The first five atom37 places (N, CA, C, CB, O) and aatype in JSON, in Angstrom:
{
  "aatype": [12, 13, 6, 13, 18, 15, 6, 9, 9, 13, 5, 10, 10, 19, 7, 8, 0, 10, 0, 3, 13, 0, 10, 5, 8, 6, 0, 12, 7, 0, 7, 11, 2, 1, 8, 2, 19, 9, 8, 5, 11, 11, 0, 7, 5, 13, 13, 14, 0, 17, 18, 18, 17, 12, 15, 15, 8, 0, 10, 9, 8, 7, 7, 0, 19, 18, 9, 19, 16, 7, 15, 10, 9, 13, 7, 10, 19, 6, 16, 19, 10, 8, 7, 10, 9, 3, 0, 16, 11, 4, 6, 7, 1, 9, 2, 13, 8, 5, 3, 5, 0, 10, 8, 19, 10, 4, 11, 9, 7, 18, 4, 4, 13, 9],
  "atom_mask": [
    [1, 1, 1, 1, 1],
    [1, 1, 1, 1, 1],
    [1, 1, 1, 1, 1],
    [1, 1, 1, 1, 1],
    [1, 1, 1, 1, 1],
    [1, 1, 1, 1, 1],
    [1, 1, 1, 1, 1],
    [1, 1, 1, 1, 1],
    [1, 1, 1, 1, 1],
    [1, 1, 1, 1, 1],
    [1, 1, 1, 1, 1],
    [1, 1, 1, 1, 1],
    [1, 1, 1, 1, 1],
    [1, 1, 1, 1, 1],
    [1, 1, 1, 0, 1],
    [1, 1, 1, 1, 1],
    [1, 1, 1, 1, 1],
    [1, 1, 1, 1, 1],
    [1, 1, 1, 1, 1],
    [1, 1, 1, 1, 1],
    [1, 1, 1, 1, 1],
    [1, 1, 1, 1, 1],
    [1, 1, 1, 1, 1],
    [1, 1, 1, 1, 1],
    [1, 1, 1, 1, 1],
    [1, 1, 1, 1, 1],
    [1, 1, 1, 1, 1],
    [1, 1, 1, 1, 1],
    [1, 1, 1, 0, 1],
    [1, 1, 1, 1, 1],
    [1, 1, 1, 0, 1],
    [1, 1, 1, 1, 1],
    [1, 1, 1, 1, 1],
    [1, 1, 1, 1, 1],
    [1, 1, 1, 1, 1],
    [1, 1, 1, 1, 1],
    [1, 1, 1, 1, 1],
    [1, 1, 1, 1, 1],
    [1, 1, 1, 1, 1],
    [1, 1, 1, 1, 1],
    [1, 1, 1, 1, 1],
    [1, 1, 1, 1, 1],
    [1, 1, 1, 1, 1],
    [1, 1, 1, 0, 1],
    [1, 1, 1, 1, 1],
    [1, 1, 1, 1, 1],
    [1, 1, 1, 1, 1],
    [1, 1, 1, 1, 1],
    [1, 1, 1, 1, 1],
    [1, 1, 1, 1, 1],
    [1, 1, 1, 1, 1],
    [1, 1, 1, 1, 1],
    [1, 1, 1, 1, 1],
    [1, 1, 1, 1, 1],
    [1, 1, 1, 1, 1],
    [1, 1, 1, 1, 1],
    [1, 1, 1, 1, 1],
    [1, 1, 1, 1, 1],
    [1, 1, 1, 1, 1],
    [1, 1, 1, 1, 1],
    [1, 1, 1, 1, 1],
    [1, 1, 1, 0, 1],
    [1, 1, 1, 0, 1],
    [1, 1, 1, 1, 1],
    [1, 1, 1, 1, 1],
    [1, 1, 1, 1, 1],
    [1, 1, 1, 1, 1],
    [1, 1, 1, 1, 1],
    [1, 1, 1, 1, 1],
    [1, 1, 1, 0, 1],
    [1, 1, 1, 1, 1],
    [1, 1, 1, 1, 1],
    [1, 1, 1, 1, 1],
    [1, 1, 1, 1, 1],
    [1, 1, 1, 0, 1],
    [1, 1, 1, 1, 1],
    [1, 1, 1, 1, 1],
    [1, 1, 1, 1, 1],
    [1, 1, 1, 1, 1],
    [1, 1, 1, 1, 1],
    [1, 1, 1, 1, 1],
    [1, 1, 1, 1, 1],
    [1, 1, 1, 0, 1],
    [1, 1, 1, 1, 1],
    [1, 1, 1, 1, 1],
    [1, 1, 1, 1, 1],
    [1, 1, 1, 1, 1],
    [1, 1, 1, 1, 1],
    [1, 1, 1, 1, 1],
    [1, 1, 1, 1, 1],
    [1, 1, 1, 1, 1],
    [1, 1, 1, 0, 1],
    [1, 1, 1, 1, 1],
    [1, 1, 1, 1, 1],
    [1, 1, 1, 1, 1],
    [1, 1, 1, 1, 1],
    [1, 1, 1, 1, 1],
    [1, 1, 1, 1, 1],
    [1, 1, 1, 1, 1],
    [1, 1, 1, 1, 1],
    [1, 1, 1, 1, 1],
    [1, 1, 1, 1, 1],
    [1, 1, 1, 1, 1],
    [1, 1, 1, 1, 1],
    [1, 1, 1, 1, 1],
    [1, 1, 1, 1, 1],
    [1, 1, 1, 1, 1],
    [1, 1, 1, 1, 1],
    [1, 1, 1, 0, 1],
    [1, 1, 1, 1, 1],
    [1, 1, 1, 1, 1],
    [1, 1, 1, 1, 1],
    [1, 1, 1, 1, 1],
    [1, 1, 1, 1, 1]
  ],
  "atom_positions": [
    [[-22.92, -11.52, -7.74], [-22.86, -12.47, -8.84], [-21.51, -13.19, -8.87], [-23.11, -11.75, -10.17], [-21.45, -14.4, -9.1]],
    [[-20.42, -12.43, -8.65], [-19.08, -13.03, -8.65], [-18.96, -14.09, -7.57], [-18.01, -11.95, -8.46], [-18.35, -15.14, -7.77]],
    [[-19.56, -13.81, -6.39], [-19.51, -14.78, -5.29], [-20.16, -16.09, -5.69], [-20.2, -14.22, -4.04], [-19.65, -17.17, -5.35]],
    [[-21.27, -16.02, -6.4], [-21.98, -17.22, -6.84], [-21.1, -18.08, -7.73], [-23.27, -16.83, -7.57], [-20.98, -19.29, -7.52]],
    [[-20.48, -17.46, -8.74], [-19.63, -18.21, -9.66], [-18.34, -18.69, -9.01], [-19.3, -17.35, -10.87], [-17.86, -19.78, -9.32]],
    [[-17.78, -17.88, -8.11], [-16.55, -18.31, -7.44], [-16.84, -19.49, -6.52], [-15.93, -17.14, -6.65], [-15.99, -20.36, -6.34]],
    [[-18.02, -19.51, -5.93], [-18.4, -20.64, -5.08], [-18.57, -21.91, -5.9], [-19.69, -20.33, -4.3], [-18.13, -22.99, -5.5]],
    [[-19.21, -21.8, -7.04], [-19.42, -22.98, -7.89], [-18.1, -23.48, -8.46], [-20.4, -22.64, -9.04], [-17.86, -24.69, -8.47]],
    [[-17.24, -22.6, -8.94], [-15.96, -23.05, -9.49], [-15.13, -23.7, -8.39], [-15.18, -21.87, -10.14], [-14.44, -24.69, -8.63]],
    [[-15.19, -23.15, -7.19], [-14.47, -23.76, -6.07], [-15.0, -25.17, -5.8], [-14.6, -22.89, -4.8], [-14.22, -26.11, -5.64]],
    [[-16.3, -25.33, -5.75], [-16.91, -26.64, -5.52], [-16.55, -27.62, -6.63], [-18.42, -26.51, -5.4], [-16.27, -28.79, -6.37]],
    [[-16.57, -27.15, -7.88], [-16.21, -28.02, -9.0], [-14.75, -28.45, -8.92], [-16.47, -27.31, -10.32], [-14.43, -29.61, -9.21]],
    [[-13.87, -27.54, -8.54], [-12.45, -27.88, -8.42], [-12.18, -28.82, -7.25], [-11.62, -26.61, -8.26], [-11.33, -29.7, -7.34]],
    [[-12.91, -28.64, -6.16], [-12.78, -29.58, -5.03], [-13.26, -30.96, -5.47], [-13.6, -29.08, -3.8], [-12.61, -31.97, -5.17]],
    [[-14.39, -31.01, -6.18], [-14.88, -32.29, -6.69], [-13.88, -32.95, -7.62], [0.0, 0.0, 0.0], [-13.68, -34.16, -7.57]],
    [[-13.24, -32.14, -8.46], [-12.23, -32.67, -9.37], [-11.03, -33.22, -8.59], [-11.77, -31.58, -10.35], [-10.54, -34.31, -8.89]],
    [[-10.56, -32.47, -7.61], [-9.42, -32.92, -6.82], [-9.75, -34.23, -6.08], [-9.0, -31.84, -5.81], [-8.92, -35.14, -6.03]],
    [[-10.93, -34.3, -5.52], [-11.33, -35.54, -4.85], [-11.38, -36.72, -5.83], [-12.7, -35.35, -4.18], [-10.85, -37.79, -5.54]],
    [[-12.02, -36.51, -6.97], [-12.21, -37.6, -7.93], [-10.92, -37.98, -8.64], [-13.25, -37.2, -8.96], [-10.71, -39.16, -8.93]],
    [[-10.05, -37.03, -8.91], [-8.84, -37.32, -9.69], [-7.66, -37.74, -8.82], [-8.45, -36.11, -10.5], [-6.72, -38.35, -9.32]],
    [[-7.71, -37.43, -7.55], [-6.58, -37.76, -6.69], [-7.0, -38.63, -5.51], [-5.93, -36.48, -6.18], [-6.52, -39.76, -5.39]],
    [[-7.87, -38.15, -4.65], [-8.23, -38.92, -3.46], [-8.98, -40.21, -3.79], [-9.08, -38.06, -2.53], [-8.73, -41.24, -3.17]],
    [[-9.88, -40.16, -4.76], [-10.69, -41.34, -5.08], [-10.1, -42.2, -6.2], [-12.07, -40.91, -5.47], [-10.64, -43.26, -6.51]],
    [[-9.02, -41.76, -6.8], [-8.41, -42.55, -7.87], [-7.24, -43.34, -7.28], [-7.92, -41.63, -9.05], [-6.12, -42.86, -7.18]],
    [[-7.55, -44.57, -6.89], [-6.53, -45.42, -6.3], [-5.6, -45.97, -7.39], [-7.18, -46.57, -5.52], [-5.84, -45.8, -8.58]],
    [[-4.56, -46.63, -6.95], [-3.53, -47.11, -7.87], [-4.09, -48.05, -8.94], [-2.44, -47.83, -7.09], [-3.7, -47.97, -10.1]],
    [[-5.01, -48.93, -8.55], [-5.59, -49.87, -9.52], [-6.35, -49.13, -10.62], [-6.54, -50.85, -8.81], [-6.26, -49.51, -11.79]],
    [[-7.08, -48.08, -10.25], [-7.82, -47.33, -11.26], [-6.87, -46.55, -12.15], [-8.82, -46.38, -10.6], [-7.05, -46.5, -13.37]],
    [[-5.86, -45.94, -11.56], [-4.88, -45.19, -12.35], [-4.2, -46.07, -13.38], [0.0, 0.0, 0.0], [-3.99, -45.66, -14.52]],
    [[-3.84, -47.27, -12.97], [-3.2, -48.22, -13.9], [-4.22, -48.84, -14.83], [-2.46, -49.31, -13.12], [-3.97, -49.02, -16.02]],
    [[-5.38, -49.17, -14.27], [-6.38, -49.89, -15.04], [-7.01, -49.12, -16.17], [0.0, 0.0, 0.0], [-7.4, -49.71, -17.18]],
    [[-7.12, -47.8, -16.04], [-7.78, -47.01, -17.1], [-6.9, -46.81, -18.32], [-8.2, -45.66, -16.55], [-7.38, -46.36, -19.37]],
    [[-5.63, -47.15, -18.2], [-4.71, -47.0, -19.33], [-4.58, -48.34, -20.06], [-3.3, -46.49, -18.85], [-4.01, -49.28, -19.51]],
    [[-5.09, -48.43, -21.26], [-5.08, -49.7, -21.99], [-3.68, -50.19, -22.32], [-5.86, -49.57, -23.26], [-3.49, -51.37, -22.64]],
    [[-2.7, -49.31, -22.23], [-1.31, -49.68, -22.53], [-0.55, -50.19, -21.29], [-0.59, -48.5, -23.12], [0.59, -50.64, -21.41]],
    [[-1.18, -50.11, -20.13], [-0.49, -50.51, -18.9], [-0.22, -52.01, -18.91], [-1.31, -50.12, -17.66], [-1.03, -52.79, -19.42]],
    [[0.9, -52.4, -18.34], [1.33, -53.8, -18.3], [0.3, -54.69, -17.61], [2.68, -53.9, -17.58], [0.27, -55.9, -17.86]],
    [[-0.52, -54.13, -16.75], [-1.52, -54.9, -16.02], [-2.5, -55.59, -16.97], [-2.28, -54.01, -15.06], [-3.14, -56.58, -16.61]],
    [[-2.62, -55.07, -18.19], [-3.57, -55.62, -19.16], [-2.96, -56.68, -20.08], [-4.14, -54.52, -19.99], [-3.63, -57.19, -20.98]],
    [[-1.7, -57.0, -19.87], [-1.1, -58.06, -20.68], [-1.8, -59.38, -20.37], [0.42, -58.17, -20.41], [-2.35, -59.57, -19.29]],
    [[-1.76, -60.26, -21.33], [-2.51, -61.52, -21.28], [-2.47, -62.21, -19.9], [-1.97, -62.46, -22.33], [-3.51, -62.39, -19.28]],
    [[-1.31, -62.59, -19.43], [-1.21, -63.34, -18.18], [-1.46, -62.46, -16.96], [0.16, -63.99, -18.06], [-2.14, -62.87, -16.02]],
    [[-0.9, -61.25, -16.98], [-1.05, -60.36, -15.83], [-2.49, -59.92, -15.65], [-0.14, -59.14, -15.99], [-2.96, -59.79, -14.52]],
    [[-3.2, -59.68, -16.74], [-4.55, -59.14, -16.68], [-5.65, -60.17, -16.74], [0.0, 0.0, 0.0], [-6.81, -59.82, -16.96]],
    [[-5.34, -61.43, -16.54], [-6.32, -62.49, -16.67], [-7.54, -62.26, -15.78], [-5.68, -63.83, -16.33], [-8.67, -62.47, -16.23]],
    [[-7.34, -61.83, -14.56], [-8.44, -61.61, -13.64], [-8.64, -60.13, -13.32], [-8.2, -62.38, -12.36], [-9.32, -59.78, -12.35]],
    [[-8.05, -59.27, -14.12], [-8.13, -57.82, -13.91], [-9.11, -57.25, -14.92], [-6.72, -57.15, -14.06], [-9.01, -57.55, -16.11]],
    [[-10.06, -56.42, -14.48], [-11.05, -55.88, -15.42], [-10.39, -55.11, -16.58], [-12.01, -54.96, -14.69], [-9.31, -54.54, -16.42]],
    [[-11.05, -55.12, -17.72], [-10.56, -54.42, -18.91], [-10.48, -52.92, -18.65], [-11.46, -54.71, -20.12], [-11.2, -52.38, -17.8]],
    [[-9.61, -52.26, -19.4], [-9.34, -50.83, -19.19], [-10.59, -49.98, -19.31], [-8.3, -50.35, -20.17], [-10.73, -48.99, -18.59]],
    [[-11.51, -50.35, -20.21], [-12.69, -49.51, -20.43], [-13.64, -49.51, -19.24], [-13.43, -49.96, -21.68], [-14.41, -48.56, -19.07]],
    [[-13.61, -50.55, -18.41], [-14.38, -50.52, -17.17], [-13.81, -49.49, -16.21], [-14.41, -51.92, -16.51], [-14.54, -48.72, -15.58]],
    [[-12.48, -49.48, -16.1], [-11.83, -48.52, -15.22], [-12.03, -47.08, -15.71], [-10.34, -48.83, -15.12], [-12.34, -46.19, -14.92]],
    [[-11.85, -46.88, -17.03], [-12.01, -45.53, -17.58], [-13.45, -45.04, -17.41], [-11.62, -45.5, -19.06], [-13.68, -43.9, -17.02]],
    [[-14.41, -45.91, -17.7], [-15.82, -45.53, -17.57], [-16.16, -45.18, -16.12], [-16.73, -46.66, -18.06], [-16.83, -44.19, -15.86]],
    [[-15.69, -46.0, -15.2], [-15.96, -45.74, -13.78], [-15.35, -44.42, -13.33], [-15.42, -46.89, -12.92], [-15.98, -43.64, -12.62]],
    [[-14.11, -44.19, -13.74], [-13.43, -42.95, -13.37], [-14.17, -41.73, -13.94], [-11.95, -42.96, -13.87], [-14.39, -40.75, -13.24]],
    [[-14.55, -41.82, -15.19], [-15.27, -40.71, -15.83], [-16.63, -40.49, -15.17], [-15.45, -40.98, -17.33], [-17.07, -39.35, -15.01]],
    [[-17.31, -41.57, -14.79], [-18.61, -41.45, -14.12], [-18.49, -40.79, -12.75], [-19.26, -42.82, -13.98], [-19.37, -40.03, -12.35]],
    [[-17.41, -41.08, -12.04], [-17.19, -40.43, -10.75], [-17.08, -38.91, -10.95], [-15.91, -40.98, -10.05], [-17.65, -38.14, -10.19]],
    [[-16.36, -38.5, -11.99], [-16.23, -37.07, -12.29], [-17.57, -36.48, -12.72], [-15.19, -36.84, -13.4], [-17.95, -35.39, -12.28]],
    [[-18.27, -37.19, -13.57], [-19.6, -36.72, -13.99], [-20.53, -36.58, -12.81], [0.0, 0.0, 0.0], [-21.3, -35.62, -12.72]],
    [[-20.47, -37.54, -11.88], [-21.3, -37.47, -10.68], [-20.96, -36.27, -9.82], [0.0, 0.0, 0.0], [-21.85, -35.62, -9.27]],
    [[-19.68, -35.97, -9.7], [-19.26, -34.81, -8.91], [-19.8, -33.52, -9.52], [-17.71, -34.74, -8.81], [-20.29, -32.64, -8.8]],
    [[-19.72, -33.4, -10.84], [-20.25, -32.2, -11.52], [-21.76, -32.13, -11.36], [-19.87, -32.21, -13.02], [-22.32, -31.05, -11.13]],
    [[-22.43, -33.26, -11.47], [-23.88, -33.29, -11.28], [-24.26, -32.85, -9.87], [-24.43, -34.7, -11.56], [-25.19, -32.06, -9.69]],
    [[-23.55, -33.37, -8.87], [-23.85, -33.01, -7.48], [-23.68, -31.51, -7.24], [-22.95, -33.8, -6.53], [-24.5, -30.89, -6.57]],
    [[-22.63, -30.94, -7.8], [-22.36, -29.51, -7.58], [-23.35, -28.63, -8.35], [-20.93, -29.17, -8.0], [-23.89, -27.68, -7.79]],
    [[-23.59, -28.95, -9.63], [-24.41, -28.08, -10.47], [-25.89, -28.42, -10.45], [-23.91, -28.14, -11.88], [-26.73, -27.57, -10.75]],
    [[-26.22, -29.66, -10.1], [-27.61, -30.1, -10.16], [-28.08, -30.33, -11.58], [0.0, 0.0, 0.0], [-29.27, -30.5, -11.82]],
    [[-27.15, -30.34, -12.53], [-27.5, -30.49, -13.94], [-27.06, -31.85, -14.47], [-26.84, -29.37, -14.77], [-25.88, -32.18, -14.48]],
    [[-28.03, -32.64, -14.89], [-27.73, -33.93, -15.49], [-26.94, -33.75, -16.78], [-29.02, -34.71, -15.75], [-26.04, -34.53, -17.07]],
    [[-27.29, -32.72, -17.55], [-26.57, -32.46, -18.8], [-25.09, -32.2, -18.53], [-27.19, -31.26, -19.54], [-24.23, -32.79, -19.19]],
    [[-24.79, -31.33, -17.58], [-23.38, -31.06, -17.24], [-22.69, -32.33, -16.74], [-23.28, -29.94, -16.17], [-21.53, -32.58, -17.07]],
    [[-23.4, -33.13, -15.96], [-22.83, -34.37, -15.47], [-22.49, -35.33, -16.6], [0.0, 0.0, 0.0], [-21.43, -35.96, -16.58]],
    [[-23.38, -35.45, -17.57], [-23.14, -36.32, -18.72], [-22.02, -35.79, -19.6], [-24.42, -36.48, -19.55], [-21.17, -36.55, -20.07]],
    [[-22.01, -34.48, -19.81], [-20.95, -33.86, -20.62], [-19.6, -34.09, -19.94], [-21.21, -32.33, -20.81], [-18.62, -34.42, -20.6]],
    [[-19.55, -33.91, -18.63], [-18.3, -34.12, -17.9], [-17.85, -35.57, -18.01], [-18.47, -33.73, -16.43], [-16.66, -35.84, -18.18]],
    [[-18.78, -36.5, -17.91], [-18.43, -37.92, -18.03], [-17.75, -38.19, -19.37], [-19.69, -38.81, -17.88], [-16.7, -38.83, -19.42]],
    [[-18.34, -37.7, -20.44], [-17.78, -37.93, -21.78], [-16.45, -37.19, -21.94], [-18.78, -37.46, -22.88], [-15.46, -37.78, -22.38]],
    [[-16.43, -35.9, -21.6], [-15.2, -35.12, -21.79], [-14.05, -35.63, -20.92], [-15.46, -33.65, -21.48], [-12.91, -35.69, -21.36]],
    [[-14.36, -35.99, -19.69], [-13.29, -36.47, -18.82], [-12.7, -37.76, -19.38], [-13.8, -36.69, -17.37], [-11.48, -37.95, -19.39]],
    [[-13.56, -38.65, -19.83], [-13.08, -39.89, -20.43], [-12.22, -39.65, -21.66], [0.0, 0.0, 0.0], [-11.18, -40.28, -21.83]],
    [[-12.66, -38.73, -22.52], [-11.9, -38.43, -23.74], [-10.55, -37.79, -23.42], [-12.71, -37.49, -24.65], [-9.53, -38.14, -24.01]],
    [[-10.55, -36.86, -22.48], [-9.29, -36.2, -22.1], [-8.32, -37.2, -21.5], [-9.56, -35.05, -21.09], [-7.14, -37.22, -21.85]],
    [[-8.81, -38.04, -20.58], [-7.93, -39.03, -19.97], [-7.44, -40.06, -20.98], [-8.64, -39.73, -18.83], [-6.29, -40.5, -20.91]],
    [[-8.3, -40.45, -21.91], [-7.88, -41.39, -22.95], [-6.78, -40.77, -23.82], [-9.08, -41.81, -23.83], [-5.83, -41.45, -24.22]],
    [[-6.92, -39.5, -24.11], [-5.9, -38.79, -24.89], [-4.57, -38.77, -24.15], [-6.36, -37.35, -25.2], [-3.52, -38.94, -24.75]],
    [[-4.64, -38.58, -22.82], [-3.42, -38.62, -22.01], [-2.82, -40.03, -22.01], [-3.72, -38.16, -20.56], [-1.6, -40.18, -22.14]],
    [[-3.65, -41.03, -21.87], [-3.16, -42.41, -21.85], [-2.52, -42.8, -23.19], [-4.3, -43.38, -21.52], [-1.65, -43.67, -23.23]],
    [[-2.95, -42.18, -24.25], [-2.37, -42.44, -25.58], [-1.07, -41.67, -25.79], [-3.37, -42.08, -26.67], [-0.4, -41.86, -26.8]],
    [[-0.72, -40.81, -24.84], [0.53, -40.05, -24.94], [0.44, -38.81, -25.81], [0.0, 0.0, 0.0], [1.47, -38.25, -26.19]],
    [[-0.76, -38.37, -26.12], [-0.93, -37.18, -26.98], [-0.86, -35.88, -26.21], [-2.26, -37.26, -27.71], [-0.55, -34.83, -26.77]],
    [[-1.15, -35.96, -24.91], [-1.01, -34.79, -24.03], [-0.33, -35.27, -22.75], [-2.41, -34.12, -23.72], [-0.33, -36.46, -22.44]],
    [[0.25, -34.32, -22.01], [0.91, -34.69, -20.76], [-0.02, -34.41, -19.58], [2.24, -33.92, -20.6], [-1.14, -33.94, -19.75]],
    [[0.47, -34.71, -18.39], [-0.32, -34.54, -17.17], [-0.8, -33.11, -16.99], [0.49, -34.97, -15.97], [-1.96, -32.88, -16.63]],
    [[0.07, -32.14, -17.23], [-0.29, -30.73, -17.03], [-1.36, -30.29, -18.02], [0.95, -29.84, -17.16], [-2.29, -29.57, -17.65]],
    [[-1.24, -30.71, -19.26], [-2.26, -30.38, -20.26], [-3.59, -31.05, -19.9], [-1.8, -30.83, -21.68], [-4.65, -30.44, -20.05]],
    [[-3.52, -32.28, -19.44], [-4.7, -33.02, -18.99], [-5.43, -32.24, -17.9], [-4.31, -34.43, -18.47], [-6.64, -32.04, -17.98]],
    [[-4.71, -31.8, -16.89], [-5.32, -31.07, -15.79], [-5.87, -29.72, -16.24], [-4.31, -30.88, -14.67], [-6.94, -29.3, -15.8]],
    [[-5.15, -29.04, -17.12], [-5.62, -27.75, -17.64], [-6.94, -27.92, -18.39], [-4.55, -27.1, -18.56], [-7.85, -27.11, -18.24]],
    [[-7.04, -28.96, -19.19], [-8.28, -29.21, -19.93], [-9.43, -29.51, -18.98], [-8.09, -30.38, -20.91], [-10.56, -29.06, -19.22]],
    [[-9.18, -30.26, -17.92], [-10.23, -30.54, -16.94], [-10.7, -29.26, -16.27], [-9.73, -31.54, -15.89], [-11.9, -29.07, -16.08]],
    [[-9.77, -28.38, -15.91], [-10.15, -27.11, -15.27], [-10.93, -26.24, -16.26], [-8.89, -26.36, -14.76], [-11.89, -25.58, -15.87]],
    [[-10.52, -26.22, -17.53], [-11.26, -25.46, -18.54], [-12.69, -25.95, -18.68], [-10.55, -25.55, -19.9], [-13.61, -25.15, -18.88]],
    [[-12.9, -27.25, -18.57], [-14.26, -27.78, -18.6], [-15.08, -27.2, -17.47], [-14.24, -29.32, -18.51], [-16.23, -26.79, -17.67]],
    [[-14.49, -27.15, -16.28], [-15.21, -26.6, -15.12], [-15.55, -25.14, -15.31], [-14.38, -26.78, -13.84], [-16.63, -24.69, -14.95]],
    [[-14.62, -24.39, -15.88], [-14.88, -22.97, -16.17], [-16.0, -22.86, -17.21], [-13.58, -22.26, -16.68], [-16.85, -21.98, -17.12]],
    [[-15.98, -23.73, -18.18], [-17.04, -23.76, -19.19], [-18.42, -23.96, -18.59], [0.0, 0.0, 0.0], [-19.37, -23.3, -18.99]],
    [[-18.52, -24.88, -17.65], [-19.84, -25.1, -17.0], [-20.31, -23.83, -16.3], [-19.77, -26.26, -15.98], [-21.49, -23.49, -16.35]],
    [[-19.36, -23.13, -15.65], [-19.72, -21.89, -14.96], [-20.2, -20.84, -15.97], [-18.52, -21.35, -14.16], [-21.11, -20.07, -15.67]],
    [[-19.59, -20.81, -17.14], [-20.0, -19.85, -18.18], [-21.43, -20.14, -18.65], [-19.03, -19.9, -19.38], [-22.17, -19.21, -18.96]],
    [[-21.82, -21.4, -18.71], [-23.16, -21.76, -19.16], [-24.21, -21.56, -18.08], [-23.19, -23.19, -19.64], [-25.39, -21.39, -18.36]],
    [[-23.76, -21.58, -16.82], [-24.7, -21.35, -15.71], [-25.03, -19.87, -15.69], [-24.1, -21.8, -14.32], [-25.8, -19.42, -14.85]]
  ]
}
């Protein structure tokens, strides 16, 4: 039983690392933060609004959780929670380490429900 859960948590963490680091390019990292200078009137004229970037980033995470767990519910929950956690970080209410800890706790939570 432990092997099953350790395999799933490993897969979820790999998915998180891929989505949060390897697949999050500079434009997405800057774009998902509504306070970033890229969104100023002149600079952001042809740059998509922050909520497109945040939604896309959160959907990538939700998709990773869905692929690993096979659960649409977990995928949707991850999409919402990841977006909320990242938005909280962008607002300066939590730091990078707290952001990452909350994401890992979400993954542990999914394993608890499985």
